[in-house]
C-alpha positions as CSV (number, residue, x, y, z in Angstrom):
1,M,-4.9,17.7,22.7
2,D,-5.0,18.0,18.7
3,V,-3.7,15.4,17.4
4,T,-2.9,15.0,13.7
5,V,-2.0,11.8,12.6
6,A,0.5,11.8,9.4
7,G,-0.6,8.5,7.7
8,A,-3.3,6.1,7.3
9,G,-2.1,2.7,6.7
10,V,-3.1,0.6,10.0
11,I,-0.6,2.5,12.5
12,G,-2.4,6.0,11.4
13,L,-6.1,4.0,11.9
14,M,-5.2,2.0,15.4
15,S,-3.7,5.4,17.1
16,A,-6.4,7.4,15.4
17,H,-8.7,4.8,17.3
18,A,-7.0,4.5,20.4
19,L,-6.8,8.7,21.0
20,A,-10.0,9.8,19.5
21,H,-11.4,6.6,22.6
22,R,-9.4,8.3,24.9
23,G,-10.8,12.1,24.1
24,H,-8.1,13.9,21.7
25,T,-9.9,15.6,18.8
26,V,-7.8,13.9,16.1
27,R,-8.0,13.9,12.0
28,I,-5.7,11.9,10.0
29,V,-4.1,13.4,7.2
30,A,-2.8,11.1,4.2
31,R,-2.1,11.4,0.4
32,E,-3.6,7.2,0.4
33,V,-6.0,5.8,1.7
34,G,-8.0,2.1,2.2
35,D,-6.3,-0.9,0.3
36,E,-4.0,1.9,-1.6
37,T,-2.3,2.0,0.8
38,T,0.5,-0.9,1.7
39,S,-1.6,-2.0,4.8
40,G,-4.8,-2.6,2.3
41,R,-2.1,-4.8,-0.1
42,A,-1.4,-7.5,3.2
43,A,-1.7,-10.6,4.7
44,A,-2.2,-10.0,7.6
45,S,-2.3,-12.7,11.1
46,F,-1.1,-11.7,14.5
47,K,2.8,-13.4,13.5
48,P,6.0,-10.5,13.3
49,S,7.5,-10.6,10.3
50,T,10.6,-8.6,8.1
51,L,11.7,-7.0,10.6
52,P,14.8,-6.2,13.3
53,R,14.0,-7.4,16.9
54,L,14.9,-4.4,18.4
55,G,14.2,-1.4,20.0
56,P,10.5,-1.1,21.5
57,Y,9.4,-4.7,19.6
58,P,8.9,-7.2,22.5
59,Q,6.7,-4.7,24.5
60,L,4.5,-4.1,21.4
61,L,4.0,-7.8,20.8
62,L,2.8,-8.2,24.3
63,D,1.0,-4.9,24.3
64,S,-0.6,-6.1,20.8
65,R,-1.5,-9.2,22.0
66,Q,-3.1,-8.3,25.5
67,E,-5.0,-5.2,23.2
68,L,-6.2,-8.0,20.7
69,D,-7.7,-10.7,23.6
70,R,-9.7,-7.5,24.9
71,W,-11.4,-6.2,21.2
72,A,-12.3,-10.1,21.3
73,R,-13.3,-10.0,24.9
74,S,-15.6,-6.7,24.0
75,G,-16.9,-8.0,20.6
76,F,-14.7,-5.5,18.5
77,A,-12.8,-7.8,17.3
78,S,-15.4,-9.9,15.0
79,A,-16.6,-6.6,14.2
80,M,-13.8,-5.5,12.8
81,G,-13.4,-8.9,10.7
82,I,-10.0,-10.3,13.8
83,T,-10.6,-14.0,14.4
84,E,-8.4,-16.5,16.2
85,V,-7.7,-18.9,13.8
86,E,-5.3,-22.3,14.1
87,H,-1.8,-21.3,12.4
88,I,1.2,-24.2,11.4
89,E,4.5,-23.3,10.6
90,V,6.0,-26.3,8.5
91,S,9.4,-26.8,7.2
92,D,12.2,-29.9,5.8
93,R,14.4,-28.4,8.5
94,P,14.8,-28.3,12.3
95,L,12.9,-24.6,12.9
96,E,14.4,-22.3,15.1
97,P,12.9,-21.0,18.2
98,R,10.5,-18.6,17.6
99,D,10.4,-15.6,20.0
100,Y,6.4,-14.7,19.4
101,L,5.3,-18.4,20.5
102,G,4.9,-16.5,24.2
103,V,2.1,-14.4,23.0
104,M,0.6,-17.5,20.9
105,R,-2.5,-20.0,22.2
106,E,-2.3,-23.6,22.5
107,V,1.1,-24.1,21.0
108,Q,2.3,-27.6,19.9
109,H,5.7,-29.0,18.4
110,L,4.8,-31.4,15.6
111,G,6.7,-33.7,13.7
112,A,8.5,-35.6,16.2
113,R,6.0,-38.0,17.1
114,E,4.9,-41.1,15.0
115,G,1.1,-40.3,13.6
116,D,2.1,-36.4,13.0
117,H,0.7,-35.9,8.9
118,L,2.3,-32.4,8.1
119,P,1.1,-30.4,4.9
120,G,3.3,-31.1,2.1
121,G,4.8,-33.6,3.5
122,Y,7.2,-31.6,5.7
123,A,9.6,-33.2,8.3
124,H,9.0,-30.4,11.2
125,A,5.8,-28.3,12.4
126,V,4.7,-25.7,14.9
127,A,0.8,-25.2,15.4
128,Y,-0.6,-22.3,17.3
129,R,-4.0,-20.2,17.6
130,T,-3.6,-16.7,16.8
131,Y,-5.3,-13.9,15.5
132,F,-5.9,-13.3,11.8
133,F,-7.0,-9.4,9.9
134,D,-9.5,-10.0,7.1
135,V,-7.9,-7.3,5.3
136,P,-10.9,-6.5,2.8
137,V,-13.1,-6.2,6.1
138,T,-11.2,-5.3,8.5
139,L,-9.6,-2.4,6.9
140,P,-13.1,-0.6,5.8
141,A,-14.5,-1.3,9.0
142,L,-11.9,0.2,11.1
143,T,-11.5,3.4,8.2
144,D,-15.6,3.2,9.0
145,H,-15.4,3.3,12.1
146,V,-12.6,5.5,13.0
147,N,-14.1,8.7,10.7
148,T,-17.6,7.9,11.7
149,T,-18.1,6.7,15.5
150,H,-15.1,9.2,16.5
151,A,-15.8,11.2,13.8
152,V,-12.2,11.5,12.6
153,P,-11.9,13.4,9.4
154,T,-9.8,12.1,7.3
155,E,-7.6,14.8,4.6
156,R,-6.5,13.8,1.2
157,A,-3.4,15.7,0.9
158,A,0.6,14.9,-0.2
159,I,2.6,15.4,3.1
160,E,5.9,17.4,1.6
161,R,6.6,18.8,5.5
162,L,5.6,17.5,8.6
163,E,5.6,21.0,9.9
164,D,3.0,21.6,7.1
165,L,0.4,20.0,9.2
166,L,0.9,22.2,11.9
167,T,-2.9,24.4,12.9
168,G,-1.3,26.7,14.7
169,S,-3.3,25.4,17.9
170,D,-1.1,25.4,21.1
171,Q,-2.3,22.1,22.3
172,Q,-1.4,20.5,19.1
173,V,1.0,17.3,18.6
174,L,1.4,15.1,15.3
175,V,2.0,12.2,14.7
176,N,4.0,10.5,12.5
177,A,2.9,7.1,11.0
178,T,3.8,7.8,7.5
179,G,6.1,4.4,6.8
180,L,8.3,4.3,4.3
181,G,7.2,8.1,3.5
182,A,9.7,8.7,6.7
183,R,12.9,7.7,4.6
184,R,12.4,11.5,3.3
185,L,10.1,13.5,5.6
186,E,12.5,12.7,8.6
187,A,15.4,12.1,6.2
188,D,16.0,8.8,7.9
189,A,18.3,6.3,5.7
190,A,17.6,3.5,8.3
191,V,14.0,3.3,6.4
192,I,14.0,0.9,2.8
193,P,11.3,-0.9,1.4
194,V,11.0,-4.7,1.0
195,R,8.6,-5.2,-1.7
196,G,6.3,-7.9,-0.9
197,Q,3.8,-9.9,-3.0
198,T,0.9,-11.7,-3.5
199,V,-1.4,-14.0,-5.1
200,L,-5.5,-14.0,-4.9
201,V,-6.5,-17.2,-5.5
202,A,-10.5,-18.6,-5.0
203,N,-11.2,-20.5,-1.9
204,H,-11.2,-24.0,-1.2
205,E,-13.9,-25.5,1.0
206,A,-10.5,-28.0,2.3
207,T,-8.9,-25.0,3.1
208,R,-9.2,-24.0,7.1
209,A,-5.9,-23.2,8.8
210,S,-3.3,-20.7,7.7
211,V,-0.2,-22.4,7.1
212,N,3.7,-20.8,6.6
213,A,6.0,-23.1,4.6
214,D,10.3,-21.4,5.1
215,G,8.8,-17.8,4.0
216,Y,5.7,-18.9,1.9
217,Y,1.6,-18.9,3.3
218,A,-1.7,-19.6,2.0
219,Y,-4.1,-17.7,4.3
220,P,-7.9,-18.1,3.4
221,R,-10.5,-15.2,4.0
222,S,-13.4,-14.1,3.0
223,D,-12.7,-13.2,-1.0
224,G,-10.5,-16.4,-1.4
225,I,-6.8,-17.4,-0.2
226,V,-4.3,-14.7,0.2
227,L,-0.8,-16.6,-0.8
228,G,2.6,-15.1,-0.1
229,G,5.1,-14.4,-0.2
230,T,8.1,-12.6,-1.0
231,A,10.9,-10.0,0.7
232,E,12.9,-8.2,-1.7
233,H,15.0,-5.6,0.3
234,G,15.3,-2.4,-1.9
235,V,13.1,-2.6,-4.4
236,W,10.6,0.0,-5.2
237,D,8.7,-1.1,-8.1
238,T,5.3,-2.0,-7.1
239,E,4.0,-3.8,-10.5
240,P,3.4,-7.7,-9.7
241,Q,5.5,-9.9,-11.8
242,R,4.3,-13.0,-13.5
243,D,7.3,-15.0,-12.6
244,T,6.7,-14.3,-9.0
245,I,3.0,-15.3,-9.7
246,A,3.8,-18.6,-10.6
247,R,6.1,-19.2,-8.0
248,I,4.5,-18.0,-5.0
249,I,1.4,-20.7,-6.6
250,A,3.6,-23.3,-7.3
251,T,5.4,-23.1,-3.8
252,N,2.3,-23.0,-2.0
253,A,1.1,-25.6,-3.7
254,R,3.5,-28.2,-1.8
255,I,1.5,-26.8,1.2
256,L,-1.7,-27.2,-0.1
257,P,-2.0,-29.8,-3.4
258,Q,-5.5,-28.3,-4.1
259,L,-3.9,-25.0,-5.1
260,R,-1.6,-26.6,-8.0
261,D,-4.3,-25.8,-10.7
262,V,-5.8,-22.9,-9.0
263,Q,-5.9,-19.7,-11.2
264,P,-5.2,-16.2,-10.4
265,I,-7.6,-13.6,-9.1
266,E,-5.1,-10.8,-9.0
267,S,-1.8,-10.3,-7.9
268,R,-0.6,-7.1,-5.7
269,A,2.7,-6.1,-4.5
270,G,3.4,-3.5,-1.6
271,L,6.5,-2.0,0.3
272,R,7.1,-2.9,3.5
273,P,8.2,0.0,5.7
274,Y,11.4,-2.3,6.8
275,R,13.4,-0.2,8.9
276,R,17.2,-0.8,10.1
277,G,17.7,-0.5,14.0
278,G,13.8,-1.4,14.5
279,V,10.9,0.3,14.8
280,R,10.5,4.2,16.0
281,L,9.2,4.8,19.0
282,E,9.5,8.2,20.4
283,L,8.3,11.7,21.4
284,E,10.7,14.6,19.7
285,R,10.2,17.8,21.6
286,D,12.2,20.2,19.2
287,G,10.6,21.5,17.0
288,P,7.1,24.3,17.1
289,A,5.1,21.0,18.3
290,P,5.6,17.8,19.7
291,I,6.1,14.8,17.3
292,V,5.3,11.3,18.0
293,H,7.3,8.7,15.8
294,A,5.4,5.8,15.1
295,Y,7.0,4.2,11.9
296,G,9.1,1.7,10.4
297,H,7.4,-1.8,11.1
298,G,8.4,-3.4,8.4
299,G,6.2,-6.5,7.6
300,S,4.7,-6.5,10.8
301,G,2.3,-3.4,11.2
302,W,-1.0,-5.7,11.8
303,T,1.0,-7.5,14.2
304,L,1.9,-4.8,16.1
305,G,-0.3,-1.5,15.3
306,P,-2.7,-2.3,18.3
307,G,0.1,-2.2,21.2
308,T,1.9,0.8,19.0
309,A,-1.2,2.4,19.0
310,R,-1.3,2.2,22.5
311,R,2.1,3.3,22.7
312,V,1.1,6.7,21.3
313,A,-1.6,7.4,22.9
314,A,-0.1,7.2,26.6
315,M,3.0,9.5,24.9
316,V,0.2,11.7,24.0
317,D,-1.5,11.3,27.2
318,G,1.4,12.5,28.9
319,L,1.9,16.0,27.3
320,G,0.8,19.0,29.0
321,P,-1.9,21.5,29.0
322,A,0.6,23.6,26.8
323,G,1.7,21.0,24.7
324,S,5.1,20.9,26.2
325,V,6.0,17.3,28.3
326,P,7.4,17.3,31.8
327,R,10.9,16.6,32.0
């Protein structure tokens, strides 16, 4: 099949990778690429965040874990800057059940036993091993792998209508991985921005594990420690706010006291493509060409990307030779 993927964030890139790997002819069309995308502004780990736990979410989470494990066994994960790390979530209050702990390794509930020393003096914690995406490494590596190894071209262009991407081929399929852009392209009012701001500070040799505390987090990566986080629903502004920088650093300094006097290297804000009702992952067959919709991942694009790409490729594989779907 001739597949045009609209969008070059993590959902579009991973979908293009899966499709090309299965032998489809693929191209990407996007206005923003690389670190211009929301995916490029993310602090990314395999842990769902900022999305409704509805629709295909449970299966996507399981599929993504399986794909990441497969990538780890083959060496692809390490080549892409994806590593397995220790992560700990801490809180002053008893932690509510986490629906994702079933796909994590070496899960330990801490705080109730004598001798448990938790970061920041928090009273409750859960620790586990999960995958971490070193975005400044992973995003360009994945982009290069898709563009070079799989010969998938990327065309930079504003997308006014998905139908404008049609080439006239009777074997064509579109993949709508436009994230927040789907609000306009699909007139999908359920898609809204959730603004998130991060702060990058210099790394510290004592910082090994990634830590999350009541919505704030500290993730060590190759270029420093990325701190977050905020979640402002319905806010479109991507300009970093100084008071938010100070709040993010101060809150994370309780988790990691060595951050108390750090100076920010940079701060970035991005708009998570949240969708009321959850991720839209479905095949539409009513138009001039089939469209696989894959958007609305909120703050979980990196987490659910591998599983989403697997499902996208499976849907395209199921299309008939003339672009129709057996009913």
